[in-house]
N, C-alpha and C positions, 0 to 999 in steps of 0.2 A: 504493500500500500504506500509506504514512504517513497519507493522508487517511482511509482506512478504519479504521486503527487508532485515530486520534483520535476518530472518531465512536463507535467501540466504547467507548473510555475514558469519553467523556461519558455514555453510557448506563449504564455500570457504576458511575459515581460518583453516579448519581441517588439522592437521599434518598427513601424511600417516602413518598408523599403520603397520610398516614394519614387525612386528612379530605377527600380529593379526590373529586369526583363521579365516578360511573361513566362510562367513556368512551363508553358506548353512547348515541347520540343526545343529546348534551349540549345544553342550551338555547343560543341565540345569546349571544355574549359580553355584550351589553348587558343581558340579562335575568338573568344569573347573580347570585345573592345577593339577588334581590328577595323580600321577605317576603310572606306571605299578605295582610297588611294593605295592601300596595301592589299587589295583584294587578290591581286595576282602574285603576291609574294610567295616565293618557294620555301620560306622558312617553315620548319616543322619539328616536333619533338623527335627524340631518338629512343626507340624501344630497346630494352635490355635483351640479352640472350637468355630466355627463360629457363633453358636447361643447363645454362652455364657454358663456359668455354673450355676447350681442351687445353691442358697446360702448355702444349706445344705452340698454341696461338698467342700466348702472353709474350709481350715484347719487353721483358724485364730489363734487358740491357739498356733500354732507352731511359729508364728511371734515374733521376739524379737527386742526390741529397748532399748536405754539407759534409765536409771531410770528417771521417771517422764513423759515419753512419752507414748502415747497410740495410737492405730490404730483401725479404724472401717470401715465398708463399707459405702461409701458416695453415690454411684449411680451404676446402672447396664447399661452398654452401650456395645453392641456387638463389639468385636475386638477393644476395646478402645486403641487408639494410641496417637497422639499428642493432647495437651491441650492448649487452649487459652482462655483468659477472656475478655469479652466485657466491655465497659465503663459503662454499666448499670447492670453489674453483671452476664450476661449470660456466662456459661461455654460451649465453643465449643469443640467438640471431633471428631477427624477424625477416619474413619474406612477404613483401607487400603484394607482389603481382599474383602469386599463387595462393595467398591467404594461409600461410603456414608459419610455424615457429619451430626453429631447430635448436638443438643443444650440441655443443662440442665438448667432449670429455676425453681425459687421458686414460688409456687402458693398456696395460702391459707395455708401457713406454711408447705407445702410438696414440694418435688422435682419432677419435671415432665421432662421426657426425650422425646424429639421430633426429628424425622428424618426430617431435613430441606433441605438437598441436596442429590440427588441420581443419579445413572447412570454416575458418573464421572469415571476418569481413574487413578487409584492408587493415591487417594487424601490423602497422608500422612501428608504433611506439611500445617499447618494453622497458621495465625498470625492476630492480630487485631490492626488496626492503624487508628486513626482519624475517628472513627465511622464506619469503613468498615472492613469486614472480607475478608482476602486474603487466597486463597486455591491454593496450589501447586500440580498440577497433573503431570502425566508422561512427557508431552511435553510442558506444559504451566502453567502460573499463572493467576488466574482470581480474580477480585474484586467484592464483593457483598456489595453494598452501603446500609446504614441504615438497616442493616440486623436485628438488635435487635428489631426494630419496625415492622418487617414483618416476624416473624418466622413462622406464619401460611400460609403466601403467599410470599415466598422468591422471590427477584428480580432476573432477569437474570444476569448471570455473565458478567462482562466487561473484555475483554482481556487486560492484562497488558503486557505480553510478551509471545512469542511462539517460537517453534524451539528448545526446551530444551533437546531433545533426538535425536540428528541429525543422529545417526547411528542405532537407534532402536535395540540396543544390548540386550542380555538376562540378563545382569548384574544388576548393582545397579541403577535402574531408579527411585525409589521412593525418595522423597525429604523431608528434614526438612526445616522449614521456620521460620525466626524470624525477627522482626523489629529492626533496629539499632537506636542509638541515633541521627543519621543523617536523620532519617525517610526514609531510604532506606531499601529494603527487602533483607536479606541475606539467601542464600540457597546453598545446595550442588548439584553438578552433579557428580555422582559417576562413577567409572571405569566401562566400558561396559562388562568387564570380570573379573575373579578373579585376573589374572595377565596379563597385556598387556601394550603396549605404548598407552596411551589415546590421543585423539585429543585435539585441542586447548581449548575447553570448558569442557572436561571431566576430572575426577580426580581433581576437583577444587572446591573452594568455590566462588560463584558468588554473585553479588549484582545487583539489578535493582532499578531504581528510578521509583516509581509507578506513578509519575506525567507525565513522558514522555516515559516510556518503555526503557530507555537507559540501556544497559546491560554492566557490567564490570567484569573482573576477579579480585578477591580480594586476593586470595591465591591459590597456585598450589601445585602439588605433594601430593594430599590428596586422598587416595584410595576411601574412602567413609565415610562421616560424617553424623550421624543421631541425632545430638544434638549440639546446639550452644547457648551461652549466653554472654552478655557483662558485664564485671566487673562493679559494680555500682559506683566505684570511678575512676578507671583508664580509663574506657570505652573501654578497649581492648577486642577483641573477643576471647573467649575460646571455643574450640570445641573438641568433641570426634572423634576418627578415628578408623576404623576397620582394623586390619592387614590382610594380605593375608592368604589363606587357604592352607592346604596340604604341610606344611613344618615341620610337627611334632607336638606332643602334647604341647611342651613348647616354641614354637617359631612360628612366631614372636609375641611380645607383641602388644596388642591394645594400643592406645595412648591417652593421654590428651595433647592438643596443645594450644598455645596462639599466636596470630598474633600481633607482635610488630610493624610491618610496612607493609603497603600495598605491595603486590607482592611477599611476602616470599614464598619459595618453601620448602615443608616438606618431599621431598624425593621419593615419589612413582613414578614409580615402581622400582627405582634403589636401594633404601635403606630403610630398615624397622627398627623400634624402635630406630632410631638414630645411630645405630652402626653395623647393620647387612646387608651386601650387598646381593641383591637378587641373587639366583643361576643362573638366566637367564640373567637379565639385569644389575646386579651389575658391570659388566666389562665396562659399558659405562659411569660410573660416580663414584665419591668417596663420601662416607657418609659425609665427612667434608665440602662438598659443600652446604649442606642443613641445615635447622633449625631443631635442635633436639627436641624431645618431652619435655614438661614440666614435664611429669610423664609417666612412663610405667605402664599400668593398669593390666597386666596379659595377658596370652596367651588365645585367643579365648573366652574372657569374654563377648564380644559383648556390649560395652558401647553405650547407646543410649542417651536419654535426659539428660541434665544437667542444673542446675539453681543455681545461687547465692542466698543465703538466705538474704532477705531484710526485713523480717517481724520483729515484736516486741514480739511475743509470746514465742519463744524459748529463753533459757538463753542467756545472752549477749555475751558469748563466741562463739555463733553460728553465730553472725552477719558477713555477707559477706563470710561465709563458702560456698564451692562449693559442691553441691550434684550431684551424678552421678547414673543414673539407669542402672544397668548392666543386660541386657536381658538374658545372660547366654549362655554357649557354647553348640554346637552340635558336632563340629569337633574336639573333644578331648576325649581320652579314659576315663579319669577321669574328669567329668564335674565340672565346677566352674562358679561363677557368680550368677545370679538369686537373686540379692540383690540391695540395695541402699548404696553407699559408700559416705563418707564425706572426702573432701579435705580441709585442713587448709593451708592458705598462710601466710608467714611471712611479715614483714614490707616492704621488697623489692619485694614482689609479687612472691616469690619463694615458691614451695611446701614445707611445714614443716611437714605435717602429712597426712597420707592416712589410713583411718580406716573404719570398717563396721558401718553402721547406722541402716539399716533395713535388717534383715536376717530371714531365716526360710522357704523360698520357696523351697529350695533344700532339697529333701528327701533322695535320694540315688545317690551318685555321679557316680555309675556304672549302674544306672537304665535306662530304655527305656520306657517312658520318666523318667528323674531323678527328676522332679520338679512338683509342683502343681500350680505354678504361675510364671509369668514373668513380671517384671517391665519394663515400656517403657519410660514414660515421667513424668515430675514433674511440679507442678505449685504452686507458693506461693500465698495464698489467702489474702484478706485485713485484716482479723483478725490474720494473722500470721501463720495459719495452713498450712500444705502442702498436696496437692493432688498428688496421685501416680496412674498412669494408668497401667492396666494389660491386655494386649491384649489376653493372653491365655484363661483367664476366662471371659473376657468382664466385668471387674470390675474397678471402681475408688475408691481407698481407701483415707481416710483422716487421717493424722497424726497430733496429737495435743500434747501440753505440758501443764501440770498443776503442779505447785510446791506443794509438799505435805505439810500438816500442820506440820508433824513431822520434816521435813527438815527446815521449816520456824521457828520453835521454838528453833532450836539449836543455 
């Protein structure tokens, strides 16, 4: 009864979308907002290899990292998306395209990949908290208790919250999920279209208390975020945000944002990249009313997972650096992204440096497709190595660091 009541409350709170398109036969998400001038544009999204890629197809020699770092294939998981680690060492991996969740475990010195959940609905977001795996689907979040002890016979999911896609729009319905220091679950509910006035819970970062299912808005004006992490010292939430499509090759920028106080508004759909009024909705508000980005990341680079480095293996200057997986552009004539970037913060928590960390997936910036791999999410392991998922090939890579004996002798 409480879950049904919550769903009804969400619908009742919806703000009328006065400029929203008719729900009858809406265009695909990626076509929404395209002008007549762009009607003949050849730009289009790139589909992943749903069954994964053969290892012989991977162009590992093209990948580049700073000196001392190396990368290798850690596991093969179809359409590998979000990553989460259980308290007993299980690595959980979501599969958005085929609606599954996998587990990677060590057995007899070898890694074993198990499909543990299937038949879900867009299960992109996963998080592990207090012995349970949480999975965010299109409309709900479920809890799987003691999952690490039952990988071969998973328990039934327990509903935490429902009604998370109240308008069933064609837009950004997949969710990223992370557990906060307050032991609440934080996740996105994206805009139902490329550009529109979202309702009360759309275009927002939400949180839910898994103990009682109480849902709260944490930040608004967020078109769609597919990556979040809390700073290990300040405990502030940092998140990536995708800018709108079909405003040209070089605008607007995708964003890196930080929530300094609960309830902040980051501008969507009225303002993009902190200083660019929307051509449709910009007349309804001024950009100076909203929280500006901590950093503009580039136009159409599709930033996804981000994580602060809390390990000990990388050089000390990497401590608390923020790494961002950029999935790469489709809606740009000259493609960019397809990499992992490093953000360094100064003593005041401001961005001091933004630089490439892992590159080499982009082969031809005018190609169709232009890349051979696409980073999605990141995970810091107990030994300090970093895992990187690639949904295009169905691969999880491992990045490690080893100080050379030559460097050590200098």
